[in-house]
C-alpha positions in Angstrom: 4.7 59.4 40.7 7.8 57.7 39.1 7.6 55.0 36.8 8.2 51.6 38.1 9.7 48.9 36.2 7.5 46.0 35.0 8.4 42.8 36.9 9.2 40.1 34.2 6.4 37.8 35.1 4.0 40.9 34.5 5.1 41.5 31.0 3.1 40.2 28.1 4.2 36.9 26.6 4.9 36.5 22.9 1.6 35.5 21.3 -0.6 37.0 23.9 -2.6 40.1 23.6 -3.0 43.0 26.2 -6.2 41.2 27.4 -4.3 38.0 28.2 -5.8 35.7 25.4 -3.5 33.6 23.2 -3.3 34.1 19.7 -4.3 30.6 18.3 -6.5 31.5 15.1 -3.5 31.4 12.6 -2.0 28.1 13.6 -5.4 26.2 13.0 -5.5 28.2 9.5 -2.1 26.8 8.6 -3.1 23.1 9.7 -6.3 23.3 7.5 -4.1 24.6 4.8 -1.6 21.7 5.2 -4.6 19.1 5.2 -6.0 20.6 2.1 -2.8 20.7 0.1 -2.1 17.0 1.0 -5.7 16.2 0.1 -5.7 17.7 -3.2 -2.2 16.6 -4.3 -2.9 12.9 -3.3 -6.5 13.0 -4.9 -5.0 14.4 -7.9 -2.3 11.6 -8.1 -5.1 8.9 -7.4 -7.4 10.1 -10.4 -4.5 10.6 -12.8 -3.0 7.3 -12.1 -6.6 5.6 -12.6 -7.2 7.3 -15.9 -3.7 6.2 -17.0 -4.5 2.5 -15.9 -7.7 2.6 -17.5 -6.2 3.9 -20.8 -3.2 1.5 -20.9 -4.3 -1.7 -18.9 -8.0 -2.4 -20.1 -8.1 -6.0 -21.7 -4.3 -6.3 -21.2 -2.2 -9.0 -19.4 -0.6 -8.1 -16.1 2.6 -6.0 -16.7 5.4 -7.1 -14.7 7.7 -4.4 -13.2 10.6 -4.1 -10.6 11.6 -7.9 -11.1 8.1 -9.0 -10.3 7.8 -7.2 -7.0 4.9 -5.2 -8.6 2.4 -6.3 -11.4 0.2 -3.6 -13.0 -3.4 -4.9 -14.1 -6.9 -3.4 -14.3 -9.2 -4.6 -11.6 -12.7 -2.9 -11.2 -13.5 -3.3 -7.4 -17.1 -3.1 -6.2 -15.8 -3.3 -2.4 -13.8 -1.3 0.1 -10.1 -0.8 0.2 -8.0 -3.8 -0.8 -10.9 -5.6 -2.1 -12.8 -6.0 1.2 -16.7 -5.9 1.5 -17.1 -6.7 -2.1 -20.9 -6.2 -3.5 -21.6 -3.4 -0.8 -20.9 -0.5 -3.0 -23.6 1.9 -2.2 -23.3 1.3 1.6 -19.5 2.2 1.1 -20.3 5.3 -0.8 -22.7 6.6 1.8 -20.0 5.8 4.7 -17.2 7.5 2.4 -19.4 10.9 2.2 -19.9 10.6 6.0 -16.1 10.4 6.5 -15.5 13.2 4.0 -18.0 15.4 5.8 -16.6 14.6 9.3 -13.0 15.2 8.5 -13.9 18.6 7.0 -15.8 19.6 9.9 -13.0 18.4 12.2 -10.3 20.0 10.1 -10.8 23.4 12.0 -9.7 22.1 15.3 -6.5 20.8 14.2 -3.1 22.3 15.5 -1.0 19.3 15.1 1.1 19.2 11.8 1.2 15.4 12.0 -2.6 15.0 12.4 -3.1 17.3 9.6 -1.0 15.1 7.4 -2.7 12.0 8.4 -6.2 13.4 8.2 -5.3 14.8 4.7 -4.1 11.3 3.6 -7.3 9.8 4.7 -9.5 12.6 3.2 -7.9 12.1 0.0 -8.3 8.2 0.2 -11.7 8.4 1.0 -12.5 11.3 -1.7 -10.5 9.1 -4.2 -12.5 6.0 -4.1 -15.8 7.9 -3.6 -15.3 9.8 -6.9 -15.3 6.4 -8.6 -18.3 5.2 -6.9 -20.2 8.3 -7.9 -19.0 8.7 -11.5 -18.0 5.3 -12.8 -20.0 2.5 -14.3 -22.5 1.0 -13.5 -24.1 4.1 -11.9 -24.1 6.7 -9.3 -23.5 5.3 -5.7 -22.6 1.9 -7.5 -19.5 2.8 -9.4 -16.6 0.1 -9.4 -13.3 1.4 -7.8 -10.2 1.2 -10.2 -7.6 -0.6 -8.7 -4.3 -1.6 -10.6 -1.3 -2.5 -8.4 -0.8 -6.0 -7.3 2.5 -6.9 -5.2 4.6 -10.0 -5.8 2.1 -11.6 -8.0 -0.7 -10.8 -10.4 -4.4 -11.1 -9.8 -4.0 -10.2 -6.0 -2.8 -13.7 -5.1 -0.4 -12.4 -2.5 -2.1 -9.0 -1.4 -5.5 -7.6 -2.8 -5.1 -5.5 -5.9 -5.0 -1.8 -4.7 -4.7 1.9 -5.9 -3.3 5.4 -4.7 -6.4 6.2 -2.6 -6.2 2.8 -0.7 -2.6 3.5 0.0 -3.3 6.9 1.1 -6.0 5.7 3.5 -3.7 2.8 4.9 -0.8 5.3 5.5 -3.1 8.0 7.0 -4.6 5.7 9.4 -1.3 4.3 10.4 0.2 7.8 11.0 -3.0 8.7 13.2 -2.6 5.5 15.3 1.0 6.0 15.7 0.6 9.5 16.9 -2.0 8.6 19.5 0.5 5.8 20.7 3.0 8.4 21.2 0.5 10.8 23.0 0.4 13.3 20.3 -3.1 14.9 20.3 -4.9 16.5 17.3 -4.6 20.1 19.3 -0.8 19.8 19.3 -0.6 18.9 22.9 1.3 15.9 24.3 -0.7 13.6 26.5 1.2 12.6 29.7 0.3 9.4 31.2 -0.5 9.8 34.7 2.0 7.8 37.0 0.5 5.2 39.3 0.5 5.9 42.8 2.6 3.8 44.7 
């Protein structure tokens, strides 16, 4: 019996094994790694800048920089990002714990680099402020978050005083919303809007 050439459509495609299953395992691992790297770097930046702020700005007058576009001053915040929900520290701490656990669990399903970056920023922001609530005064689950950036005016007169973690949360949520509006799903697929039937 002579060998017959394999039709092009019958040849195994790249990324597919002989059983016909697609190799998808390496890609999620890379996305999880990307999320983890983003989260670790931003979390480190958040904690380092907070340590510097506490050391240099405690009991000091607001420091005017960039011609008054930014003021650096130390504020201890018992609320959420940008000073919201003040006085609900322990509730916010528990919510942050739930968010961190949910993001870590969800990470293994990621295949989109954009979503990995966005969720990495959200995870870093949640962990940054959660760290303050767990380890800063006045106590566990009641610690006040260190904020130190006030834009356009001191004392948060124009915009609430914030920190790196707050900015990370804001940018990460914005990126996820943008990707969703563009139809980019977390699994790397583009959601096509069905055309209306005429």
